[in-house]
ZAMARGU-4260 file (C-alpha; in steps of 0.2 Angstrom, whole numbers, plus 5000, padded with zeros to 4 digits):
<rodrens>
0) 5000/5000/5000 | 5014/5012/5003 | 5021/5008/4986 | 5004/5012/4979 | 5002/5028/4988
5) 5020/5033/4983 | 5015/5029/4965 | 4999/5040/4966 | 5009/5054/4974 | 5022/5053/4960
10) 5008/5052/4947 | 5000/5068/4955 | 5017/5076/4954 | 5019/5072/4936 | 5001/5078/4933
15) 5005/5094/4942 | 5021/5097/4933 | 5012/5094/4917 | 4999/5107/4921 | 5012/5119/4926
20) 5021/5116/4909 | 5005/5119/4900 | 5002/5135/4910 | 5020/5140/4906 | 5017/5138/4888
25) 5000/5145/4885 | 4998/5156/4901 | 4984/5157/4913 | 4972/5162/4899 | 4973/5148/4886
30) 4965/5159/4872 | 4978/5173/4875 | 4992/5160/4876 | 4988/5152/4860 | 4987/5169/4852
35) 5004/5173/4858 | 5011/5157/4852 | 5003/5160/4835 | 5011/5177/4834 | 5028/5170/4838
40) 5026/5158/4824 | 5021/5172/4813 | 5036/5182/4818 | 5047/5167/4814 | 5039/5164/4798
45) 5041/5183/4793 | 5060/5182/4798 | 5063/5167/4788 | 5054/5175/4773 | 5063/5191/4775
50) 5080/5182/4775 | 5076/5171/4760 | 5069/5186/4751 | 5085/5196/4754 | 5097/5182/4749
55) 5087/5179/4733 | 5086/5197/4728 | 5104/5201/4733 | 5110/5186/4723 | 5099/5190/4708
60) 5105/5208/4708 | 5124/5203/4710 | 5122/5189/4696 | 5113/5200/4684 | 5123/5216/4686
65) 5140/5208/4686 | 5136/5195/4672 | 5131/5210/4661 | 5146/5220/4666 | 5157/5205/4663
70) 5150/5203/4645 | 5153/5221/4642 | 5172/5218/4644 | 5173/5206/4629 | 5172/5220/4616
75) 5185/5230/4625 | 5197/5215/4625 | 5193/5212/4606 | 5197/5230/4603 | 5214/5228/4612
80) 5218/5214/4601 | 5213/5223/4585 | 5223/5238/4590 | 5238/5228/4593 | 5236/5219/4576
85) 5234/5236/4568 | 5250/5243/4576 | 5260/5228/4569 | 5279/5231/4569 | 5276/5248/4578
90) 5270/5240/4594 | 5285/5245/4603 | 5283/5263/4598 | 5265/5263/4603 | 5271/5256/4620
95) 5284/5270/4621 | 5271/5283/4617 | 5259/5276/4630 | 5273/5277/4644 | 5277/5295/4640
100) 5258/5300/4640 | 5255/5289/4656 | 5270/5298/4665 | 5263/5315/4660 | 5246/5311/4666
105) 5252/5303/4682 | 5263/5319/4687 | 5249/5331/4682 | 5236/5321/4692 | 5248/5321/4707
110) 5249/5340/4705 | 5230/5342/4705 | 5230/5332/4722 | 5244/5343/4728 | 5233/5358/4724
115) 5218/5350/4732 | 5229/5348/4748 | 5233/5366/4748 | 5215/5371/4745 | 5210/5360/4759
120) 5223/5369/4771 | 5217/5386/4765 | 5199/5381/4767 | 5201/5375/4785 | 5211/5390/4789
125) 5197/5401/4783 | 5184/5392/4794 | 5177/5382/4779 | 5166/5396/4771 | 5151/5391/4760
130) 5157/5385/4743 | 5143/5395/4733 | 5146/5400/4715 | 5138/5417/4719 | 5143/5432/4728
135) 5133/5435/4744 | 5131/5446/4759 | 5128/5441/4777 | 5111/5447/4783 | 5109/5438/4800
140) 5123/5430/4810 | 5116/5417/4822 | 5130/5421/4835 | 5120/5438/4838 | 5104/5429/4842
145) 5098/5422/4859 | 5102/5408/4860 | 5117/5409/4849 | 5121/5396/4836 | 5133/5395/4821
150) 5120/5397/4807 | 5119/5412/4796 | 5107/5420/4783 | 5115/5425/4767 | 5108/5435/4753
155) 5113/5429/4736 | 5119/5444/4725 | 5112/5442/4707 | 5125/5440/4693 | 5127/5453/4680
160) 5112/5454/4668 | 5100/5445/4681 | 5086/5456/4687 | 5076/5452/4702 | 5058/5456/4705
165) 5054/5464/4722 | 5036/5457/4721 | 5041/5439/4718 | 5041/5426/4731 | 5058/5425/4740
170) 5068/5408/4741 | 5076/5402/4756 | 5088/5387/4754 | 5093/5376/4769 | 5108/5365/4765
175) 5112/5349/4775 | 5124/5349/4790 | 5129/5331/4788 | 5147/5332/4789 | 5150/5344/4775
180) 5148/5363/4774 | 5135/5374/4766 | 5134/5378/4748 | 5130/5362/4738 | 5113/5370/4734
185) 5122/5384/4725 | 5137/5375/4720 | 5135/5378/4702 | 5126/5391/4691 | 5113/5378/4686
190) 5109/5373/4703 | 5094/5378/4714 | 5100/5395/4717 | 5103/5398/4698 | 5085/5391/4694
195) 5077/5403/4706 | 5088/5418/4701 | 5085/5416/4683 | 5066/5417/4686 | 5068/5434/4695
200) 5066/5427/4713 | 5076/5435/4727 | 5087/5420/4735 | 5093/5418/4753 | 5104/5404/4759
205) 5105/5397/4776 | 5123/5392/4779 | 5133/5388/4795 | 5151/5389/4801 | 5162/5374/4804
210) 5162/5375/4823 | 5146/5376/4833 | 5143/5388/4847 | 5145/5382/4865 | 5130/5372/4872
215) 5121/5374/4854 | 5107/5362/4851 | 5095/5359/4837 | 5082/5368/4846 | 5093/5384/4845
220) 5096/5380/4826 | 5077/5379/4823 | 5074/5395/4832 | 5087/5404/4822 | 5080/5397/4805
225) 5063/5404/4811 | 5071/5421/4814 | 5079/5420/4796 | 5062/5417/4788 | 5055/5432/4798
230) 5069/5443/4792 | 5066/5439/4774 | 5047/5443/4777 | 5052/5460/4784 | 5063/5463/4768
235) 5049/5458/4756 | 5033/5464/4764 | 5023/5464/4748 | 5028/5447/4742 | 5020/5430/4747
240) 5028/5420/4761 | 5045/5414/4756 | 5047/5396/4749 | 5059/5386/4760 | 5069/5373/4751
245) 5078/5359/4762 | 5091/5348/4755 | 5094/5331/4762 | 5096/5333/4781 | 5091/5351/4778
250) 5074/5344/4772 | 5069/5336/4789 | 5076/5352/4797 | 5064/5362/4786 | 5050/5351/4791
255) 5054/5354/4810 | 5054/5373/4806 | 5037/5372/4797 | 5029/5361/4810 | 5035/5372/4825
260) 5032/5389/4816 | 5017/5385/4804 | 5012/5404/4803 | 5028/5410/4794 | 5033/5399/4780
265) 5026/5398/4762 | 5028/5381/4753 | 5042/5370/4758 | 5052/5359/4747 | 5060/5343/4754
270) 5074/5336/4742 | 5080/5319/4746 | 5075/5321/4764 | 5076/5306/4776 | 5061/5309/4787
275) 5057/5290/4789 | 5074/5283/4790 | 5069/5265/4795 | 5061/5263/4778 | 5069/5256/4762
280) 5068/5241/4752 | 5074/5223/4756 | 5088/5219/4744 | 5095/5237/4744 | 5097/5252/4755
285) 5109/5245/4767 | 5114/5261/4776 | 5098/5260/4787 | 5105/5245/4796 | 5120/5254/4803
290) 5112/5256/4820 | 5109/5238/4822 | 5126/5232/4817 | 5137/5246/4823 | 5129/5250/4840
295) 5117/5264/4839 | 5118/5280/4850 | 5133/5275/4861 | 5145/5276/4846 | 5142/5295/4842
300) 5143/5298/4861 | 5160/5289/4862 | 5167/5299/4847 | 5160/5315/4854 | 5169/5312/4870
305) 5185/5309/4861 | 5182/5325/4852 | 5180/5335/4869 | 5161/5335/4868 | 5160/5338/4849
310) 5157/5326/4835 | 5168/5326/4819 | 5158/5327/4803 | 5172/5318/4794 | 5165/5302/4802
315) 5148/5305/4793 | 5157/5309/4776 | 5167/5292/4778 | 5150/5283/4780 | 5144/5291/4764
320) 5160/5286/4755 | 5159/5268/4760 | 5142/5267/4751 | 5151/5268/4735 | 5169/5264/4737
325) 5173/5261/4719 | 5168/5279/4715 | 5175/5287/4730 | 5192/5278/4731 | 5196/5274/4713
330) 5183/5280/4700 | 5184/5299/4703 | 5204/5298/4704 | 5205/5288/4688 | 5193/5300/4679
335) 5205/5314/4684 | 5220/5303/4678 | 5212/5301/4661 | 5212/5320/4658 | 5220/5329/4672
340) 5220/5346/4664 | 5203/5345/4657 | 5195/5338/4673 | 5206/5349/4685 | 5194/5363/4689
345) 5178/5351/4691 | 5188/5340/4702 | 5194/5354/4713 | 5178/5363/4714 | 5169/5347/4721
350) 5183/5342/4733 | 5183/5360/4741 | 5165/5356/4747 | 5167/5337/4749 | 5183/5340/4759
355) 5176/5353/4771 | 5172/5343/4787 | 5161/5352/4800 | 5158/5349/4818 | 5142/5346/4828
360) 5140/5347/4847 | 5136/5330/4856 | 5118/5335/4860 | 5115/5339/4841 | 5122/5322/4834
365) 5113/5313/4849 | 5096/5321/4844 | 5099/5316/4826 | 5103/5298/4830 | 5090/5296/4845
370) 5075/5305/4838 | 5077/5302/4820 | 5089/5289/4812 | 5088/5276/4826 | 5073/5281/4836
375) 5062/5286/4821 | 5052/5296/4833 | 5047/5310/4821 | 5035/5300/4811 | 5028/5293/4827
380) 5024/5310/4835 | 5036/5306/4849 | 5051/5317/4844 | 5055/5332/4856 | 5065/5346/4850
385) 5068/5350/4868 | 5059/5343/4884 | 5040/5346/4883 | 5041/5352/4865 | 5034/5338/4854
390) 5035/5340/4835 | 5019/5336/4825 | 5021/5336/4806 | 5003/5338/4805 | 5005/5355/4811
395) 5012/5361/4795 | 5000/5372/4785 | 5010/5376/4770 | 5010/5365/4754 | 5024/5352/4755
400) 5033/5347/4739 | 5044/5332/4740 | 5057/5327/4727 | 5064/5310/4728 | 5072/5297/4716
405) 5074/5278/4714 | 5092/5283/4709 | 5096/5290/4727 | 5105/5277/4737 | 5106/5288/4752
410) 5088/5294/4754 | 5077/5281/4744 | 5059/5286/4740 | 5053/5276/4755 | 5062/5286/4767
415) 5056/5302/4759 | 5038/5297/4758 | 5033/5284/4771 | 5032/5298/4785 | 5015/5302/4776
420) 5009/5285/4778 | 5014/5284/4796 | 5007/5301/4801 | 4989/5301/4793 | 4975/5288/4793
425) 4972/5291/4775 | 4972/5304/4762 | 4955/5311/4768 | 4964/5316/4784 | 4976/5326/4774
430) 4962/5335/4766 | 4953/5338/4782 | 4969/5345/4790 | 4970/5357/4775 | 4987/5351/4769
435) 4993/5350/4751 | 5007/5337/4749 | 5014/5335/4732 | 5027/5322/4728 | 5038/5319/4713
440) 5047/5303/4709 | 5061/5300/4697 | 5069/5284/4691 | 5088/5289/4689 | 5094/5305/4697
445) 5106/5302/4712 | 5106/5310/4729 | 5118/5324/4725 | 5110/5327/4708 | 5094/5332/4716
450) 5101/5348/4721 | 5118/5351/4712 | 5118/5351/4693 | 5109/5336/4686 | 5099/5341/4670
455) 5085/5330/4676 | 5084/5338/4693 | 5085/5355/4685 | 5070/5351/4675 | 5061/5346/4691
460) 5066/5362/4701 | 5062/5373/4686 | 5044/5367/4685 | 5042/5368/4704 | 5047/5387/4703
465) 5034/5391/4690 | 5020/5380/4698 | 5021/5386/4716 | 5006/5398/4715 | 4995/5385/4706
470) 5000/5372/4719 | 4993/5384/4733 | 4976/5384/4724 | 4974/5366/4724 | 4961/5358/4734
475) 4970/5351/4750 | 4975/5333/4747 | 4989/5321/4742 | 4995/5323/4724 | 5009/5316/4712
480) 5016/5329/4701 | 5022/5323/4684 | 5032/5332/4671 | 5028/5327/4654 | 5031/5332/4636
485) 5045/5345/4632 | 5041/5360/4621 | 5054/5372/4614 | 5073/5373/4615 | 5086/5380/4626
490) 5080/5394/4638 | 5063/5394/4630 | 5060/5375/4634 | 5044/5372/4644 | 5036/5356/4651
495) 5018/5350/4653 | 5014/5346/4670 | 4999/5337/4678 | 4994/5333/4696 | 4987/5316/4700
500) 4976/5313/4715 | 4985/5299/4725 | 4981/5288/4740 | 4991/5282/4754 | 4990/5265/4746
505) 5000/5272/4731 | 5014/5277/4743 | 5013/5260/4751 | 5014/5252/4734 | 5031/5260/4732
510) 5038/5251/4747 | 5029/5234/4748 | 5032/5225/4764 | 5039/5234/4779 | 5041/5219/4790
515) 5060/5222/4792 | 5056/5238/4802 | 5051/5228/4817 | 5070/5224/4819 | 5074/5242/4818
520) 5062/5245/4833 | 5072/5232/4843 | 5088/5241/4838 | 5080/5257/4844 | 5077/5250/4861
525) 5094/5242/4863 | 5102/5258/4858 | 5094/5267/4872 | 5100/5254/4884 | 5117/5254/4877
530) 5118/5273/4878 | 5113/5272/4896 | 5125/5259/4900 | 5139/5269/4892 | 5134/5285/4900
535) 5136/5277/4918 | 5150/5266/4916 | 5163/5270/4902 | 5159/5288/4899 | 5167/5295/4915
540) 5183/5286/4911 | 5184/5291/4893 | 5181/5310/4898 | 5194/5309/4911 | 5207/5303/4898
545) 5203/5315/4885 | 5211/5333/4884 | 5211/5346/4871 | 5227/5340/4863 | 5220/5323/4861
550) 5204/5329/4854 | 5213/5340/4841 | 5224/5325/4836 | 5209/5314/4833 | 5202/5327/4821
555) 5219/5330/4812 | 5223/5312/4810 | 5207/5307/4803 | 5210/5297/4787 | 5200/5309/4776
560) 5210/5324/4782 | 5226/5315/4781 | 5224/5309/4763 | 5222/5328/4758 | 5235/5335/4769
565) 5249/5322/4764 | 5249/5330/4747 | 5249/5348/4753 | 5263/5360/4755 | 5264/5354/4773
570) 5272/5338/4767 | 5290/5341/4761 | 5290/5326/4751 | 5277/5334/4739 | 5288/5349/4735
575) 5295/5341/4719 | 5277/5338/4712 | 5274/5356/4706 | 5291/5357/4697 | 5289/5340/4689
580) 5271/5345/4683 | 5278/5361/4675 | 5291/5351/4665 | 5277/5338/4660 | 5265/5352/4655
585) 5257/5352/4638 | 5261/5338/4626 | 5252/5330/4612 | 5237/5320/4617 | 5239/5301/4614
590) 5230/5293/4600 | 5215/5284/4608 | 5217/5269/4596 | 5234/5265/4605 | 5232/5247/4611
595) 5239/5251/4628 | 5227/5265/4632 | 5213/5253/4627 | 5221/5241/4639 | 5222/5254/4653
600) 5203/5258/4650 | 5199/5239/4651 | 5210/5237/4667 | 5201/5252/4675 | 5184/5245/4671
605) 5189/5228/4678 | 5195/5236/4694 | 5179/5246/4696 | 5169/5231/4694 | 5179/5221/4706
610) 5176/5234/4719 | 5158/5235/4715 | 5157/5216/4717 | 5165/5217/4734 | 5153/5231/4739
615) 5138/5222/4733 | 5143/5206/4742 | 5147/5216/4758 | 5129/5224/4757 | 5121/5207/4755
620) 5130/5200/4770 | 5126/5216/4780 | 5108/5214/4776 | 5107/5196/4780 | 5116/5198/4796
625) 5104/5212/4802 | 5089/5201/4797 | 5096/5186/4806 | 5100/5196/4822 | 5085/5207/4823
630) 5069/5200/4814 | 5068/5184/4824 | 5054/5182/4836 | 5064/5186/4852 | 5071/5202/4844
635) 5054/5207/4838 | 5046/5205/4855 | 5060/5215/4863 | 5057/5229/4851 | 5038/5229/4852
640) 5037/5244/4864 | 5047/5255/4851 | 5037/5249/4836 | 5021/5257/4842 | 5017/5272/4831
645) 5005/5287/4833 | 4987/5282/4835 | 4978/5285/4818 | 4962/5295/4818 | 4946/5287/4812
650) 4933/5294/4800 | 4921/5297/4815 | 4935/5306/4824 | 4939/5316/4808 | 4921/5322/4807
655) 4921/5327/4825 | 4936/5339/4823 | 4932/5357/4827 | 4937/5363/4810 | 4925/5351/4801
660) 4911/5355/4813 | 4914/5374/4810 | 4914/5372/4791 | 4898/5362/4791 | 4890/5375/4802
665) 4893/5388/4789 | 4887/5378/4774 | 4874/5390/4770 | 4885/5406/4773 | 4895/5415/4760
670) 4893/5423/4743 | 4900/5422/4725 | 4918/5418/4731 | 4913/5403/4742 | 4901/5397/4729
675) 4914/5397/4715 | 4927/5388/4726 | 4914/5375/4732 | 4909/5371/4714 | 4927/5370/4708
680) 4931/5358/4722 | 4916/5347/4718 | 4921/5347/4700 | 4939/5341/4706 | 4931/5326/4715
685) 4926/5320/4698 | 4943/5320/4690 | 4959/5309/4695 | 4971/5322/4689 | 4973/5341/4686
690) 4980/5346/4669 | 4992/5360/4669 | 4982/5371/4658 | 4966/5369/4669 | 4976/5372/4684
695) 4984/5388/4677 | 4966/5395/4673 | 4960/5391/4690 | 4975/5399/4698 | 4973/5414/4687
700) 4955/5416/4692 | 4958/5413/4710 | 4972/5425/4712 | 4971/5438/4698 | 4953/5441/4695
705) 4941/5451/4706 | 4934/5448/4718 | 4947/5434/4722 | 4962/5446/4719 | 4957/5456/4735
710) 4960/5441/4746 | 4976/5438/4755 | 4985/5421/4752 | 4980/5415/4769 | 4962/5420/4767
715) 4961/5412/4750 | 4968/5395/4757 | 4956/5397/4772 | 4941/5398/4760 | 4948/5383/4750
720) 4950/5373/4765 | 4933/5377/4772 | 4924/5373/4756 | 4934/5357/4754 | 4928/5351/4771
725) 4910/5355/4766 | 4912/5346/4750 | 4920/5331/4758 | 4908/5328/4773 | 4891/5334/4766
730) 4892/5335/4747 | 4873/5334/4744 | 4870/5349/4755 | 4885/5357/4748 | 4876/5357/4731
735) 4858/5360/4738 | 4863/5376/4747 | 4872/5384/4732 | 4856/5395/4729 | 4858/5402/4746
740) 4876/5408/4742 | 4870/5415/4725 | 4853/5423/4728 | 4853/5433/4711 | 4852/5426/4694
745) 4866/5437/4687 | 4878/5430/4700 | 4872/5413/4697 | 4875/5414/4678 | 4893/5422/4681
750) 4897/5409/4694 | 4893/5394/4683 | 4902/5402/4668 | 4918/5404/4678 | 4917/5386/4684
755) 4914/5380/4667 | 4929/5390/4660 | 4941/5381/4671 | 4939/5363/4663 | 4938/5370/4646
760) 4929/5364/4631 | 4914/5352/4633 | 4921/5339/4622 | 4937/5338/4633 | 4928/5336/4649
765) 4926/5319/4658 | 4908/5313/4659 | 4907/5316/4678 | 4913/5334/4676 | 4900/5338/4663
770) 4886/5329/4674 | 4891/5339/4689 | 4890/5355/4679 | 4873/5351/4673 | 4868/5348/4691
775) 4874/5365/4696 | 4863/5372/4682 | 4848/5362/4688 | 4850/5367/4707 | 4852/5385/4702
780) 4838/5386/4690 | 4848/5389/4675 | 4847/5382/4657 | 4857/5366/4653 | 4875/5367/4648
785) 4876/5368/4629 | 4890/5380/4624 | 4908/5381/4628 | 4915/5395/4639 | 4932/5399/4631
790) 4935/5417/4638 | 4938/5421/4656 | 4921/5428/4662 | 4930/5439/4675 | 4943/5446/4663
795) 4945/5465/4665 | 4939/5464/4683 | 4956/5465/4690 | 4958/5476/4705
</rodrens>
């Protein structure tokens, strides 16, 4: 019996253990436990899918790209053999000619590098001033503001023969402070500054000195930029509010400016701006994984401590260079070697900017990493410019124009656009908020080409400059701007432009899946923990060991500075280069059919391909390592608290917003202006795009013709916003109450004539547009639409 009791006791123990195991596996709540298990299986499945997808895409890309490039080498090799056969007995002479030419080019290339080194020293000694191609004067010095910062407002002086119009909208261009100095937006005469000047617009440039002011933060910078905008407004009281153009990291800085000061800016243009830095596409865009593989926030904290509380921008520049090592470490130098005299000035002009390394205070770089690139807090409405000052991008009231490109490997389209998806419930909320967001996508132009000198980018910026006024008269919403057929030649060249209504689904389609971003949320959480651990353990020891001499040495000995200084006059070994270059000056260009010059070109192409193959393989391993480390179920669960975004508003909540209720309460109030605007908005709901000619007619009527010309820009936008809300939330009553806004027959006839004038001829109207026009006539008691309205009914009514 004792044995039987012992057996029963053991059986009970085993049973209890079994129950305990089950509770451990599925929890006290079985339904919730099974749901958690299912979620874990989903995460595991997603991780495996992401990793397999990455390996497949990267392998396919490497195979296709490099097999095509390998096949392209064959004609080069055949050309070498043909050239050798053609040389015949004179092959040794051809080789001697090549050696002489190669020696000349080598010495001349070294001389350009020597000159680059001297320019680097002079640029550093001068404090790295802006590399603008235009003369300028300083208008506001940020050191004179309270709180002080190293930013400054420059007025661009127009070149000879360029006349500016005092009543045209001023441009303010904000360059990125991402390791380099200011000036890239006006680096060449064909850049953004040149486009605006050639159209007669006053241009101002926001630049910055190399060294920040003591205790400077990004909140100080944003306040200074706001003061710059106010100063421009004071100088141009009769002009519309200035347009603010932000390049790259100057783009998210512009968004901060407009969100914290919504009353002062006109339209803002974001060029290649990484506002949603977690986003990208699996199979490319490896730069976004840096935080997960390099350690997050503690690294810039450590480098700042070594710099005596300041972060050296040369570290950021080196990161950019490593994205494309074949170009930055071989290609640009070989291009110079092929024609050192012809390429000299172009090379030196660019290197003057690329080799100017700027400093950030530790709080500045830490905010950029914590709040933006690793934390991704801006799109989640969690970023604080300073304690208690949360930034909400929905607060921006001015039109937002976004330019992005699939050819940009630093800020891909997903990083430039996904903040819209993360900030708004749908495109209806954009309309309700009264915002106009217009984006442009290009297939090829690269990151620097967006705001330097690419012909493609110039076309885009030229069209924005001439279309801004019409963009402000668009109904609030989300649009894609497309630049289409070219007409004319040279300076007379024009482009047809259309605006297409878009949904958030259209932006999501650019990206596809965003499952890998769960891993970046885990990185953000670990980054905070690592930063805290570093702050309380290693940081006191690092700071105790660092002195000003060591900080200066870490900057001076940075590889990017050394590679320039080693060829400069500071290196005695470079003294012979100038004398040798003079002796090797001039000379007859080598015959390009020389077999050895062909062999050189083929060798260079092979070297560049090998470096690209190494880069592509590195990027593939980089991405696979990140996905394996950070998208597994444990990492996803760890990062879940940081993956939560802002709560998105529902349709019911949208209708309950005060601005919507106020607009609906005034549905039967107003007159001719409100009636015309309302009907134009109702017509726009029946079209999927807005052609440029129709938009220009609408813009002319709403800005140049009386009674609209008496409205200020803010009042005009307020009326458009209010009537948009009425048309959006109660379209039937919006139509039915039109007679209350137009009590007299003469007003009704003129109003419908103006509305019909905008879409143009009847046979060019969409069926829905014509049907809506007929309904307007019916509700207003007017005869049916039969004749075209080809002349502006309000012509001659200008005030």
